[in-house]
Structures are given as C-alpha cells and as structure tokens.
C-alpha positions in Angstrom: 20.7 -6.2 -19.3 18.9 -4.1 -16.9 15.8 -5.2 -17.3 17.0 -9.2 -16.9 18.6 -8.4 -14.0 15.7 -7.0 -12.2 13.8 -9.7 -13.1 16.1 -12.3 -11.8 16.8 -10.4 -8.6 12.8 -10.5 -8.0 12.0 -14.0 -8.5 15.6 -14.8 -6.3 18.2 -15.4 -9.1 22.1 -13.9 -8.6 24.2 -14.0 -10.9 27.5 -15.9 -10.8 29.2 -15.3 -14.0 28.6 -12.3 -16.5 30.4 -11.2 -19.5 30.5 -8.0 -21.6 30.0 -7.4 -25.5 31.8 -5.2 -27.7 29.0 -2.8 -26.9 29.1 -2.7 -23.1 26.4 -4.7 -22.3 26.5 -7.2 -19.8 25.0 -10.5 -19.9 24.4 -12.9 -17.1 25.9 -16.5 -18.2 24.9 -18.3 -14.6 23.2 -17.5 -11.7 22.9 -19.3 -8.5 19.2 -19.2 -6.4 18.8 -16.9 -3.4 16.8 -17.1 -0.5 14.1 -14.7 -0.3 11.3 -14.8 2.7 7.6 -13.2 2.1 6.3 -11.3 4.3 2.2 -10.3 4.0 2.2 -6.4 4.9 -1.4 -6.2 4.1 -4.7 -6.4 6.3 -7.6 -8.5 5.4 -10.8 -6.7 4.3 -13.3 -8.0 7.2 -16.3 -6.7 8.4 -17.1 -6.5 12.1 -14.0 -4.1 13.3 -12.9 -0.7 13.7 -11.4 -0.5 10.5 -12.9 2.6 9.0 -15.0 5.3 10.0 -18.8 4.1 10.5 -20.3 5.2 6.7 -17.4 3.4 5.4 -17.1 0.6 7.2 -17.2 -3.0 4.5 -20.1 -5.2 4.3 -20.1 -8.3 3.4 -22.5 -11.3 3.0 -20.9 -14.9 2.8 -23.0 -17.4 0.9 -22.3 -21.2 1.8 -22.1 -24.4 -0.2 -25.4 -25.6 1.0 -27.1 -22.1 0.7 -26.2 -21.9 -3.2 -27.0 -25.5 -4.8 -30.2 -24.2 -6.4 -28.4 -21.7 -8.1 -26.0 -24.3 -9.7 -29.7 -25.9 -10.4 -30.9 -23.2 -11.9 -28.6 -23.1 -14.9 -28.7 -26.8 -15.5 -32.4 -27.4 -16.3 -33.6 -30.9 -14.7 -30.7 -30.8 -12.6 -31.9 -31.2 -9.0 -29.8 -30.7 -5.4 -29.5 -34.5 -4.5 -27.9 -34.7 -7.6 -24.9 -32.9 -6.8 -22.1 -34.2 -4.3 -23.2 -33.8 -1.1 -25.8 -31.6 -2.2 -23.7 -28.8 -2.1 -23.5 -25.6 -4.8 -20.6 -23.2 -4.7 -19.4 -20.3 -1.9 -19.7 -17.0 -2.8 -19.4 -13.6 -1.3 -21.5 -10.5 -1.7 -19.1 -7.1 -0.9 -19.9 -3.8 -0.3 -17.1 -1.9 -0.5 -14.9 1.4 -1.0 -11.8 1.4 -3.2 -10.4 2.8 0.2 -11.2 -0.2 2.6 -8.8 -2.5 3.5 -4.6 -2.1 2.1 -5.3 -0.1 -0.7 -3.1 2.2 -3.0 -4.2 5.9 -3.1 -3.8 7.7 -7.4 -2.9 11.2 -7.2 -7.1 11.4 -8.9 -7.9 10.7 -5.0 -6.0 13.8 -3.8 -6.8 16.4 -6.5 -8.3 16.9 -10.3 -4.2 18.3 -11.2 -0.6 17.1 -10.1 2.7 18.3 -10.9 1.7 21.6 -11.1 -1.4 21.9 -13.4 -1.7 18.8 -15.5 -4.4 15.9 -15.2 -4.5 13.4 -12.0 -3.8 10.2 -13.3 -5.8 7.4 -11.7 -5.4 4.0 -10.7 -5.3 2.0 -14.0 -2.9 4.6 -15.3 0.4 4.5 -13.5 3.4 2.7 -14.4 3.9 -0.7 -13.5 7.2 -0.1 -12.0 6.4 2.1 -9.4 4.9 -0.8 -7.8 7.7 -3.3 -7.5 10.7 -1.5 -5.6 13.5 -1.6 -3.0 11.9 -1.0 0.4 12.9 1.5 3.4 10.9 1.1 6.7 11.1 4.3 8.7 10.1 3.2 13.0 7.8 6.1 13.9 6.2 4.5 16.6 7.8 6.6 19.0 5.6 9.1 18.1 3.1 11.0 19.6 -0.7 10.1 17.8 -1.6 13.0 15.7 2.1 14.2 15.3 3.0 15.6 12.0 6.5 14.4 10.5 9.1 16.4 9.4 11.6 16.4 7.2 13.8 16.6 9.6 12.5 13.6 11.1 12.5 11.8 8.1 16.3 12.6 7.6 17.3 11.4 11.3 15.6 8.1 10.7 17.5 7.5 7.3 20.8 8.7 9.0 20.2 5.8 11.8 19.2 3.0 9.7 21.8 4.0 7.5 20.3 4.8 4.3 20.5 7.1 1.5 17.0 7.6 -0.6 17.1 6.4 -4.0 14.9 7.0 -7.0 12.0 4.9 -6.7 12.5 3.7 -3.3 9.1 2.4 -1.6 9.2 4.3 2.2 6.7 2.9 4.8 6.3 4.1 8.0 5.6 1.5 11.2 3.5 4.0 13.4 1.8 3.8 16.8 -1.3 2.9 15.0 0.0 -0.6 13.5 -0.7 -2.6 16.8 -4.5 -1.3 16.9 -6.0 -2.2 13.6 -9.6 -3.2 14.0 -9.8 -1.9 17.4 -11.9 1.1 18.7 -8.5 3.3 18.9 -7.3 2.5 15.6 -8.6 5.9 13.9 -6.9 8.1 16.6 -3.9 6.7 16.5 -0.4 7.2 14.7 1.4 10.0 13.4 0.9 11.6 10.2 2.7 13.6 6.8 1.7 16.9 6.1 2.7 18.7 3.1 6.5 19.4 4.1 7.7 15.9 4.6 5.5 14.4 1.6 7.3 16.6 -1.0 10.6 16.2 0.7 10.3 12.4 -0.4 8.7 13.3 -3.3 11.4 15.8 -4.5 13.8 12.5 -3.7 12.2 10.8 -6.5 10.2 8.4 -4.3 6.6 7.6 -5.8 5.1 5.2 -3.3 5.2 6.2 0.6 2.8 4.0 2.9 1.6 3.8 6.5 0.0 1.3 8.8 -2.5 4.2 10.0 -5.6 5.3 8.4 -4.5 7.7 6.6 -1.3 8.9 5.2 -2.3 12.4 7.0 -2.0 12.6 11.0 -5.9 11.3 12.4 -8.6 13.0 11.7 -9.8 14.1 15.1 -6.1 15.3 16.0 -6.1 17.8 12.8 -10.1 18.5 14.0 -8.6 20.2 17.1 -5.6 22.0 15.3 -8.3 23.7 13.2 -10.4 24.7 15.7 -7.5 26.2 17.3 -5.6 27.8 14.7 -8.4 27.6 11.9 -5.9 27.5 9.8 -6.9 25.5 6.5 -3.2 24.7 4.9 -3.3 21.7 7.5 -6.6 19.9 6.3 -5.4 16.8 4.3 -2.0 19.0 4.0 -0.4 15.3 3.0 -2.4 14.5 0.5 -3.1 17.4 -1.0 0.9 17.6 -1.4 -0.2 15.6 -4.9 -0.7 18.6 -6.6 2.5 19.5 -6.9 4.2 16.4 -7.1 2.8 13.5 -8.0 3.1 10.3 -6.1 1.1 7.5 -4.5 0.4 6.2 -1.1 -0.7 2.8 0.5 -2.8 3.0 3.5 -3.9 0.4 6.1 -0.2 -1.4 5.8 0.0 -4.5 8.3 3.0 -6.1 10.3 5.4 -3.5 9.2 6.9 -4.6 13.0 8.3 -7.5 11.3 9.9 -6.2 8.5 14.1 -4.9 8.9 14.6 -0.8 8.1 16.0 -2.1 4.6 17.1 -5.0 2.6 13.6 -5.8 1.3 11.5 -5.2 -1.7 7.9 -4.5 -1.8 5.0 -5.7 -4.3 1.9 -3.5 -4.3 0.1 -3.8 -8.0 -3.1 -2.4 -7.4 -6.3 -3.9 -8.4 -6.9 -2.1 -11.9 -10.0 -0.6 -11.7 -11.3 2.0 -14.6 -10.7 5.6 -13.7 -10.7 4.8 -10.4 -9.3 7.2 -6.9 -7.7 4.1 -5.3 -7.3 0.7 -5.8 -7.0 -2.4 -3.1 -3.7 -4.5 -3.3 -2.1 -7.7 -1.8 1.0 -5.7 -0.4 3.9 -8.3 0.5 7.9 -7.6 1.5 10.4 -9.6 0.0 13.1 -9.6 2.6 16.3 -10.8 0.7 18.6 -13.3 2.8 
C-alpha cells in the first residue's frame, strides 16, 4: 500500500517482490535494504556568533556538573555534595532564544494573520506532518549577487539544468552565497532571496515547504532597504513572506551544509518543534541521500 511503501522507503527498504489482490491493492512480500546516507543540514543554536541581528541573538548560560551538585542535594533531604559521585551534579543550560533563532521552520501565521486568500493562518503546531518528510530538490543559486531577487524564470532554468520536474510536496532548498558565511559579520548581508512571484510560482506547483541557507527567505534586508529608499515601493517589503497571504506554505531558514547535497535523489526530514500557537519552531533538518 502507498503508506506502507512510503514508510519502508523512509527507513531504507526497497520492495523486491510484490503481488496485487483482486481489488488492485499491491502488497510487498519481501524487501532488501537500501543504502541511505544522512546529512545534517542544520546549524547549531550558538551564542557569541553573528547569526542574527543584535537584538535577536540567543543567550545561553552553561551550568556545569560541579556547579549544580547543591541543586540535587536540595531535592533529597540530608544529601551532601560529597556523597555524590565525584561531587558532581547535572549539566544544564539556561537558554533565551526566539523561535526564529537557529535552523527553524516558519508557519503561515508568521507572515500574516490570514492565508489562502482570507482563511486564518495556521500556526506551527497545526501544519500537516506530511509536509515535513518529502523528496528534496536543491537549487544552486550561489552565483547570484547578494540581494538579488530570484525570478520564476531563474527557478525553471535551474530545474532544466538539473533535469527535474517539480512534484507536489517536493521540499525545495536554495543553496545561496550566504551558506558559507553563517556566524560571520557578513552573514546578514549575503545571498539572494525570493520575492512574491517566485514564491507563488513554487506554491502553485504544489510545493508547501521551501528552505534557504540565508538568514531570510526574502532578499537580505540591507539590500531591500536600499531598494525601498530608491523606489518607495511598499510591495517589495517582505514580499516573499507576504506571498503566504495568497498561498499557504512554510519555509526553513538558516539551513546549513547545502553544498554537500546532490541536486536531487534525497529526502528532507524537518519536523518543527511543536509550540502551541507559535509562528515558528526549531528543527534538526536532515537530508537522507538515496545511494
């Protein structure tokens, strides 16, 4: 059955022999292992690097085993630190972060209160799980200048180059010039971005999850600000995100290691953390390459 086959493929099993019932349903009778290679396409949540604008930077306090022995003792009356193995407690981190720090998935609620032309926009805990485990497609856009706004023609040309026809629910990730600069001063300025036209072009073809290794799906703000100063055209402000008002979609931002991916032949798994009523959720995005 379709569900059985999808599950088997996801864990690396390929059907060798199948039979059909009189109702036309196919059942697999035997399977063989298929080689799978996992590639981490996430970046770590890390303090002290240039990953976000200054007000949004994460803060992490690391509390060591030696520092927390008293905490354990406070739970157990009469227990003393010297009675613990090596006088050690537990390692704990206190973290202050936004749902938009690190590799994360944006929900339609992030872009606007409505989606699909007027429906209430869904939050990260409401999005269908099947959106987040699908065949992936990588667009190599490292050649485009920082601040360039990708057009539908650019996407089609890249798909023609790699010989791929988009299918519904394909997860499309863009490898931009930003990917090699994560954590460095230039990161927020680097890479191309996607505007309204290119975002809707993908959504109209059934794509529901896209991703980028840049800070934002849109072109970097410093470049868009310059265009705004020159044109005073409000339609260019956050235009890729705002396309979600017309067609619901999710985007993964701050992906990493995309240069290691082939153009096709891999699946993306990017389930977001389930945060009630939230605009985004962190994800440990992974590519599963079929070999």
